[in-house]
N, C-alpha and C positions, 0 to 999 in steps of 0.2 A: 550435468553439473551437480544437481541435487544439493545445492549449498544455500545457506541462509547466514547473513552476517550483518554487522553494523560498522559504519565508519562514524566515529564520534565527532560532533561539533564541526561538521564540514561546511555548514552554512551559518551566517550571522542572522540573528532574529530580525534585524531591521530590513535585511534583503528579502527575507521571506514575507515580511509584511508588505513590502513593495510589490512583490509578485501577486500576493493575495489581492491587494487593492487594484492592481492592473487587470487581473483576470475578471474580478467582479464587475469592474467598471466597463470593460471593453467586450466581454463575451456574453453570449446568450446562455441563460441558465437551463440546464437539463436536470430532470428529476430521476434519481436512481434510488429505489427503496425509500422514497420520501426525503432523501438526502439531496442537497443542492450541489451540483457538479458543474464546473466551468472548465471546459477542455479545449485543447488545440492539438492539431497534427502538424507535421513538419512543413506543410505547404501553407500554413496560416501566416498572416502578416506579422504576428507577434513572435513567430518562432525564432528569428535571429536574435531578438532581445532576450528571450528565454534561454536560448542556447548560450549566449554570452554570460548570463548571470547564474544559470543553474546547470543546464545539461552538460556543458563542457566539463565541469568538475566531476559529474557522475561518470562520464565516459572515460575519464582519466583513471578511474579505479579498476578498469578492466583491460586486459591485453587484447581482447576481442574488439572488433570494430562494430560497436553496437549502434543500432538504429532505432528511433522511437516509433512505436505504434501510435500512441497518444499520451499526453500528460494532462493532468487536471488539478485544479484546486477544488477541494471537497470540504463542505461544511456538513458534517454528518450528525444526524439526530437519531438514527436507527443503526444498530450494529449489523454488520454483514454476517450471514451464515457461513458455514464451512464451504469453501469453494477453491478452485484453481483458476489461473488466469490465461492458460495457454490457448483457450478457445478464441481469444481476440485475434491471434495471428491467423487462424483459419477463417474467421468471420470477415476479416479484411482482405483475404485472398492474397497474402504477401508471400514473397519468395523466402527461401531459407527456413529457419525454424525459430520458435519462441525462445527467448533467452531469460532475462530477469525482469521481475516486477520490483518497483521500489516505492518507498513511502518516506516522506520527510515531515516529521511533526512540526507544527506551527504553534498550536495552543490547544487548551481544553477550556470549554466555556468562554472562549475568546480571552483567556487569561494565561499568559506565558508561565506564571507561577504555578498553575494547576496542571501543566502538561504531563507531569509524571504519573498522573492518575490513570492514563490510558495505556494500552499496550497492544501489540500485534503478536499473534501466536502463529508460528509456522510448524507444520507437522511433517513427519518423515515420509508420509505416503503421498503418492501421486494419484491414487484412485482408492475407492472404498471397496474392498474385496473380502470382507469377513472380519470377525471380532479378533482383537489383538489383546495379548496380556499387557499389563501395565498401561492400559489405554487412557485416553483423555477424559473419560467419564468421571474420574476421581476429582477433577477440577471444576465440575459443573457448578457447585455452590460457590466456589471461590471467584471465578472470573469468566465462566463459560455458560452461564445460566440462560443465555439466549439461544444456545445451540441445540439441535436435535440430538437427543440422547442415543438414538440408534446409530447416528453417524459418529458420535464421540467414542463409542465402543470399538469402532473400526480404525481409529487413528491414534498415534502416539506423538507426543510433543518433541519436536526437534529443538526449537528455541522459543522462549517468551521474551519479547523485546519490550521492556518498559520504555515509554516515550521520553525523549529529552529534546528540547528545541534545537533544530539544526542538524540532528543526526541524519545520516543516510542509512535506512534499513532496507535491505534487499534480499530477495530469495528467488530461486529457480521458479519460473512462471508455472511449471508443471506441478509444483508442490501444493498440497491442500493447505489452506491457512484461514484465519478468521481474525476478527477484532475481539478485544475483551468486551464484556457486557458494559452497560451504562449505569451500573448501580451507584457509582460514586460521582457521576456528572450527567449533564443533559445534552452536551454537544462536544464535538471535537473538530479541529481544523488541521488540514494537512495538504501536502502535494503528493499526488499519486501518479505513477507512470508505468507503462509496459513497453518492453523492448524486444527486438529480435536481431538475429545475426544471419548473414547470407554466406 
């Protein structure tokens, strides 16, 4: 697929706040890079509620019959490094192949009005295999200051998605991607999920 795209204003902010509150209240917190993650898979008791309120709208954006690997609410205080998400499919020993990962912005610093300060950057590459011309290193000082410079030399930007509350941002799970750095804020809140097709 090798695609990255946005569906604007797919979700209402109040619905996302309900999901956030439900996940934080009902789920066990996991730590990922010091970030608070509250996740479920399709066999969880909350899945039917999440499907009705969120996932059904996501699957309607695709002609493929997508299935969830897992979804989570994340309160991030540390930016992720450059990575891809296709390993989740293999780690969970699932049939078929990885499809798309998605992110739904909720807020920045728990303030809906600040959400535009964060962004998600998707690159053209699926692996790091040598230096590229017009590479992402040129954006190190602007919004990628948390990233390894050696890796930035090997990737080129496909899309930079500035956050807006309720947008669906998605990309091929095999594509390298990262978050923007945290120079303009201290935390960000979002729903994140990974999918596959059989």
